[in-house]
C-alpha positions as CSV (number, residue, x, y, z in Angstrom):
1,M,75.3,163.0,224.5
2,T,76.7,163.9,220.9
3,R,77.6,160.5,219.2
4,G,81.0,160.2,217.4
5,K,81.9,159.8,214.1
6,G,81.2,156.1,212.6
7,S,78.6,155.7,215.4
8,G,75.1,154.5,214.5
9,S,71.5,154.5,215.6
10,L,68.1,153.0,214.8
11,S,64.6,154.6,215.0
12,Q,61.2,153.5,213.8
13,R,59.5,156.4,211.7
14,A,55.8,157.3,211.9
15,D,55.1,155.3,208.8
16,G,56.3,152.1,210.1
17,L,59.7,152.1,208.6
18,W,63.0,151.6,210.4
19,Q,65.5,154.2,209.8
20,A,69.4,153.8,210.3
21,S,71.8,156.6,210.5
22,I,75.5,157.1,211.0
23,E,77.4,160.1,212.0
24,L,80.0,161.0,209.4
25,G,81.4,164.2,211.3
26,T,81.7,167.5,209.6
27,G,82.1,168.2,206.0
28,P,84.5,170.9,204.8
29,D,81.9,173.5,205.1
30,G,81.5,172.9,208.9
31,K,78.3,171.2,208.7
32,R,77.5,168.0,210.3
33,K,77.1,165.0,207.9
34,R,75.3,161.7,208.2
35,W,74.4,158.7,206.3
36,V,70.8,157.5,206.5
37,G,69.3,154.1,205.3
38,R,65.7,152.7,205.8
39,S,63.9,149.2,205.9
40,K,60.7,147.6,206.6
41,T,62.1,145.5,209.2
42,Y,64.4,146.3,212.3
43,D,66.9,143.6,211.4
44,G,67.2,144.8,207.7
45,A,68.0,148.6,208.8
46,Q,70.5,147.2,211.3
47,A,71.9,145.1,208.5
48,K,72.2,148.1,206.3
49,M,73.8,150.1,209.3
50,R,76.5,147.4,210.2
51,A,77.4,147.3,206.2
52,A,77.9,151.1,206.2
53,I,79.9,151.2,209.4
54,V,82.1,148.9,207.9
55,E,82.5,150.7,204.6
56,Y,83.2,153.9,206.5
57,E,85.6,152.4,208.7
58,T,87.6,150.7,205.7
59,K,87.0,153.7,203.1
60,G,86.5,156.9,205.2
61,S,83.2,157.5,203.3
62,V,79.9,155.8,202.8
63,S,78.8,155.1,199.0
64,S,75.8,156.8,197.8
65,K,74.7,153.8,196.0
66,T,72.1,152.9,198.6
67,L,71.2,156.4,199.4
68,T,67.6,156.9,198.1
69,V,66.1,160.4,197.0
70,A,64.0,160.5,200.1
71,A,66.9,159.9,202.5
72,W,68.9,162.8,200.6
73,L,65.9,165.1,200.7
74,D,65.6,164.5,204.5
75,R,69.4,165.2,205.0
76,W,69.2,168.3,202.7
77,L,66.4,169.8,204.6
78,T,68.1,169.2,208.1
79,D,71.6,169.9,207.2
80,I,71.5,172.5,204.5
81,V,68.1,174.2,204.4
82,K,67.1,174.7,207.8
83,P,70.5,176.3,208.9
84,T,70.5,178.8,206.1
85,T,66.9,179.9,205.6
86,K,63.9,181.5,207.5
87,P,61.4,179.2,209.1
88,R,58.7,179.9,206.5
89,T,61.1,179.2,203.6
90,Y,62.2,175.9,205.3
91,D,58.3,175.0,205.6
92,W,57.8,175.7,202.2
93,Y,60.6,173.4,201.0
94,S,59.6,170.5,203.6
95,T,55.9,170.8,202.3
96,K,57.2,170.3,198.7
97,V,59.5,167.4,199.8
98,N,57.0,165.5,201.9
99,S,53.9,166.1,200.0
100,D,55.0,166.2,196.3
101,I,58.3,164.7,195.6
102,S,59.0,161.8,198.2
103,P,55.8,160.1,198.0
104,R,56.5,159.8,194.0
105,I,60.1,159.4,193.7
106,G,61.5,158.9,197.2
107,K,62.3,155.4,196.9
108,V,64.5,155.6,193.9
109,L,68.3,155.5,194.5
110,L,69.7,159.0,194.2
111,A,72.3,158.1,191.9
112,A,69.8,156.1,189.6
113,L,67.5,159.0,189.2
114,T,66.7,159.8,185.8
115,P,65.2,162.9,183.7
116,D,62.2,160.6,182.5
117,Q,61.5,160.0,186.5
118,V,61.4,163.7,187.2
119,R,59.6,164.4,183.9
120,K,56.8,161.9,185.0
121,M,56.7,163.1,188.6
122,L,56.1,166.9,187.5
123,K,53.2,165.6,185.0
124,D,51.7,163.8,187.7
125,I,51.7,166.7,190.1
126,A,50.6,168.9,187.5
127,K,47.5,167.1,187.0
128,D,44.0,168.8,187.9
129,G,45.6,172.2,187.1
130,R,48.1,172.3,189.7
131,V,50.9,173.7,187.7
132,S,52.3,176.0,190.2
133,T,52.7,173.3,192.5
134,A,54.6,171.1,189.8
135,R,57.0,174.0,189.3
136,G,57.5,174.5,193.1
137,A,58.3,170.6,193.2
138,H,60.8,171.3,190.4
139,R,62.7,174.2,191.9
140,T,62.9,172.1,195.2
141,L,64.4,169.1,193.7
142,R,66.7,171.2,191.6
143,A,68.2,173.0,194.7
144,A,68.4,169.6,196.5
145,L,70.4,167.8,193.6
146,N,72.5,170.7,193.2
147,A,73.6,170.3,196.8
148,A,73.9,166.5,196.1
149,M,76.3,167.4,193.1
150,A,78.4,169.6,195.5
151,D,78.7,166.6,198.1
152,G,79.8,164.3,195.5
153,Y,76.6,161.9,195.5
154,V,75.6,162.6,192.0
155,M,77.5,163.5,188.9
156,R,74.7,165.7,187.2
157,N,71.6,167.2,188.1
158,V,68.8,165.5,186.2
159,A,66.3,168.2,187.4
160,S,68.1,170.9,185.7
161,L,67.7,169.0,182.3
162,I,63.9,169.1,182.8
163,T,61.8,172.2,181.6
164,P,59.3,172.7,184.3
165,P,55.4,173.0,183.3
166,A,54.9,176.5,181.8
167,S,52.9,178.8,184.2
168,T,49.9,180.5,182.8
169,A,50.6,184.2,183.2
170,K,47.9,186.0,184.9
171,E,47.5,189.8,185.2
172,R,47.6,191.1,188.8
173,E,44.2,192.5,189.7
174,V,44.6,195.8,191.3
175,L,42.4,198.6,192.6
176,S,41.9,201.8,190.4
177,L,42.7,205.0,191.8
178,D,38.9,205.7,192.4
179,E,38.6,202.1,194.1
180,A,41.6,202.9,196.4
181,K,40.0,206.3,197.4
182,K,36.8,204.5,198.3
183,V,38.8,202.1,200.6
184,L,40.5,205.1,202.3
185,A,37.2,206.7,202.9
186,A,35.6,203.9,204.7
187,T,35.0,204.7,208.4
188,D,36.7,201.7,210.0
189,R,39.0,201.3,213.2
190,Y,41.6,199.9,210.7
191,A,41.4,202.6,207.9
192,V,44.9,203.7,208.4
193,R,46.2,200.2,208.1
194,W,44.7,200.1,204.8
195,A,46.0,203.5,204.0
196,L,49.5,202.2,204.9
197,A,49.2,199.2,202.3
198,L,48.1,201.7,199.7
199,F,50.3,204.5,200.5
200,T,53.7,202.7,200.9
201,G,52.9,199.0,199.3
202,A,54.2,197.6,202.8
203,R,53.5,193.9,203.0
204,Q,51.2,192.3,205.6
205,G,53.8,191.4,207.9
206,E,55.7,194.4,207.6
207,S,52.5,196.2,208.3
208,L,51.1,194.3,211.2
209,G,54.6,194.1,212.8
210,L,55.2,197.8,212.7
211,G,55.7,199.3,216.2
212,W,55.3,202.9,217.4
213,D,59.1,203.0,218.2
214,R,59.7,202.6,214.5
215,V,57.2,205.4,213.5
216,N,58.9,208.8,213.0
217,L,56.1,211.1,212.9
218,A,58.6,214.1,213.0
219,D,60.6,213.0,209.9
220,E,57.8,211.3,208.4
221,T,59.5,208.1,208.0
222,L,58.9,204.3,208.7
223,D,61.2,201.5,209.5
224,I,59.4,198.6,208.3
225,S,62.2,196.1,208.8
226,W,60.6,193.7,211.4
227,Q,57.7,191.5,210.7
228,L,54.8,189.9,212.3
229,Q,54.2,186.1,211.3
230,R,52.4,183.2,212.5
231,L,54.6,180.3,212.6
232,K,54.3,176.5,213.2
233,F,55.6,175.0,216.5
234,A,57.5,171.8,216.4
235,H,56.6,168.8,218.7
236,G,59.0,168.7,221.6
237,C,58.1,165.2,222.8
238,N,60.1,163.4,220.2
239,L,63.6,164.9,220.3
240,D,66.8,162.9,219.5
241,S,70.1,163.1,221.3
242,H,71.1,166.2,219.2
243,G,67.9,168.1,219.8
244,E,66.2,167.3,216.6
245,P,62.6,166.3,216.2
246,K,62.2,162.7,214.9
247,K,59.4,161.7,212.8
248,E,57.5,159.8,215.4
249,T,55.7,161.5,218.4
250,T,54.9,160.3,221.8
251,C,52.3,163.0,223.2
252,G,49.3,161.6,221.2
253,K,48.9,164.9,219.8
254,T,48.4,165.6,216.1
255,R,48.9,169.3,216.1
256,A,52.4,170.2,217.1
257,G,50.8,173.4,218.7
258,S,49.0,171.1,221.2
259,C,52.2,169.2,222.4
260,P,52.9,169.9,225.9
261,K,56.5,170.3,225.1
262,R,56.0,172.3,222.0
263,F,58.6,174.7,220.9
264,F,60.1,177.0,218.0
265,N,62.5,174.9,216.0
266,F,64.4,177.7,214.6
267,N,67.8,178.5,213.6
268,P,70.1,179.8,216.3
269,D,70.8,183.1,214.2
270,F,66.8,183.5,213.3
271,E,66.2,186.7,215.7
272,Y,62.7,186.8,216.7
273,R,60.4,188.0,219.6
274,I,57.3,185.9,220.7
275,L,54.3,188.0,220.9
276,H,51.4,185.7,221.5
277,G,50.9,182.0,220.9
278,G,52.5,181.3,217.5
279,I,52.6,185.0,216.5
280,I,56.2,186.4,216.6
281,L,58.1,189.4,215.4
282,S,61.1,188.6,213.2
283,R,63.6,190.5,211.4
284,P,66.2,190.0,208.6
285,K,69.6,188.3,209.1
286,T,71.5,191.2,207.6
287,N,70.6,195.2,206.7
288,K,69.6,193.8,203.4
289,G,66.2,193.7,204.8
290,T,66.3,197.2,206.4
291,R,63.7,199.4,204.9
292,I,63.3,203.2,205.9
293,I,60.5,204.7,203.8
294,P,59.0,208.1,203.7
295,M,55.4,208.9,204.4
296,P,53.2,211.2,202.5
297,P,51.5,214.0,205.0
298,A,48.3,212.5,204.6
299,L,49.2,209.2,205.9
300,T,51.2,211.0,208.7
301,A,48.1,212.7,209.7
302,M,46.1,209.4,209.8
303,L,48.7,208.0,212.1
304,K,48.7,210.6,214.5
305,R,44.9,210.3,214.7
306,H,45.2,206.7,215.1
307,R,47.5,207.1,218.0
308,L,45.3,209.4,219.9
309,A,42.2,207.2,219.5
310,T,43.9,203.8,220.8
311,M,46.3,205.3,223.4
312,H,43.9,204.3,226.3
313,E,43.9,200.7,225.1
314,P,46.1,198.1,226.5
315,N,49.2,197.7,223.9
316,P,52.0,195.6,225.7
317,H,54.1,195.2,222.2
318,N,53.7,198.9,221.4
319,L,52.2,197.8,218.0
320,V,50.7,200.5,215.7
321,W,47.7,197.9,215.2
322,H,46.5,195.7,217.9
323,E,43.2,194.1,218.9
324,E,41.3,196.1,221.7
325,T,42.6,193.5,224.1
326,G,46.1,194.5,223.2
327,T,46.7,191.2,221.5
328,P,48.4,191.3,218.0
329,V,46.5,191.3,215.1
330,D,46.5,187.8,213.6
331,P,47.3,187.7,209.7
332,S,44.2,185.8,208.9
333,N,41.9,188.4,210.9
334,D,43.8,191.1,209.0
335,T,42.9,189.4,205.5
336,E,39.2,188.9,206.6
337,R,38.7,192.6,207.6
338,W,40.5,193.6,204.2
339,D,37.8,191.4,202.2
340,A,35.1,192.7,204.5
341,V,35.9,196.6,203.8
342,L,36.1,196.1,200.0
343,K,32.6,194.4,200.1
344,S,31.4,197.2,202.2
345,V,32.5,200.0,199.9
346,G,31.5,197.9,196.7
347,V,34.9,197.3,195.3
348,K,35.8,194.3,193.6
349,D,37.6,191.5,195.6
350,V,41.3,192.1,195.4
351,P,43.7,190.1,197.3
352,L,45.2,192.2,200.2
353,H,48.9,191.4,198.9
354,N,47.8,193.0,195.6
355,A,47.6,196.4,197.5
356,R,51.3,196.3,196.7
357,H,50.5,196.0,193.1
358,T,48.1,198.8,193.2
359,T,50.7,201.3,194.7
360,A,53.2,200.2,192.2
361,T,50.7,200.8,189.6
362,L,49.6,204.2,190.6
363,L,53.4,205.3,191.0
364,M,53.8,204.2,187.3
365,S,51.1,206.2,186.2
366,L,52.7,209.2,187.8
367,K,55.7,208.6,185.9
368,V,57.8,207.7,188.8
369,D,61.1,206.5,188.1
370,P,61.2,202.6,188.3
371,M,64.2,202.3,190.7
372,I,62.4,204.6,193.0
373,I,59.3,202.3,192.8
374,K,61.8,199.4,193.7
375,A,63.2,201.1,196.5
376,I,59.8,202.1,198.1
377,L,58.3,198.7,197.7
378,G,61.7,196.8,198.9
379,H,62.3,194.7,195.9
380,S,65.3,192.8,196.1
381,E,67.2,194.9,193.5
382,V,67.4,198.0,195.8
383,T,65.9,196.5,199.0
384,T,68.3,198.0,201.2
385,T,69.2,201.3,203.1
386,Q,72.1,200.8,200.8
387,G,69.5,201.2,198.0
388,Y,69.0,204.7,199.4
389,M,72.7,205.4,198.5
390,H,71.7,205.4,194.9
391,V,68.2,206.3,195.1
392,D,68.1,209.3,197.2
393,L,65.6,209.3,200.0
394,S,64.2,212.9,198.8
395,L,63.3,211.6,195.5
396,A,61.4,208.7,197.2
397,R,59.7,211.3,199.6
398,E,58.8,213.4,196.5
399,A,57.1,210.5,194.8
400,M,55.1,209.4,197.9
401,G,54.0,213.0,198.1
402,R,52.6,212.9,194.7
403,L,51.0,209.5,195.5
404,G,49.6,211.0,198.7
405,G,48.2,213.9,196.7
406,E,46.3,211.7,194.1
407,L,45.0,209.3,196.9
408,S,43.9,212.1,199.2
């Protein structure tokens, strides 16, 4: 049953703290608002809740003077980040909050947070070379404080006043033309998988999620708008009255994937299909992620041979690449196979994601227009089918044909 405005509840978190919350109805943006307070004791949390209820009933709002950084970050993740981002983005922000930010400055009152405290936090995180982690924490806190400003809880964003630690620019390692040819010449069940990566620059999820129904061998085009992902389950043994997971669990299982009532706690508008266990197929919220790319004739020929060679195998999900048993290819197994094929042909160890950079580098060496390269690789500036209204598909096809000639 949904609680009404001004009603409160108490619950004990996994860390032993008692948490009080009050429903504040919906804000101007239509999103559910609530006040959260914490105490080491039940009586302390109850006292905070009663005081907040009185303040809400008399003033119509609850002061942010008792709102801590940790309480706001929890609310921000639940009410703002989760409804508007993909699961992996939410997980990324959640990790930054729970592992890096809240343990260091979570007890600080939100309205009293200073630039010096943020600076000290980033310096602490950046120890032992964790500069990229510190930059991620800064990006997360800055976004959360922007939302706090919009809701009127703080007057300024102190994170925006701080310059994050400088990242060390690293040159992305790529395969040379000769090395890419060695990989393509390898006799391997997944040889055409590596060909797709090197010919088109498709991301791992886009490649593994490719279905035969989105391969047009006649027109020599691919629709790689769906992605295969392995995502985390949420515990289903600890849902509150709103269907949201609480911190504490009751099933006794550490891993959410082992919970008898496990489920995917995704946004209602996140479109996905469960394939096997935690492996799903997802696609973008809008057409901005739709990508139709041309194939060079060499890749088309390889795909035709691959289809004939595997058509006798079980394939319930109609995927281009699958295990011999018919199950989807797990991304971790895909990465291991890439590492193995590089080693088998005597090529330097280059991360699988860098196959995209190899494609971009080779296209640039062929003097292909940067706008066409962006359209092929799906960079944000021209990621969409609308992008092909400005970058004609025939130009992209010509570029892919030249790349196919080089790699072949």
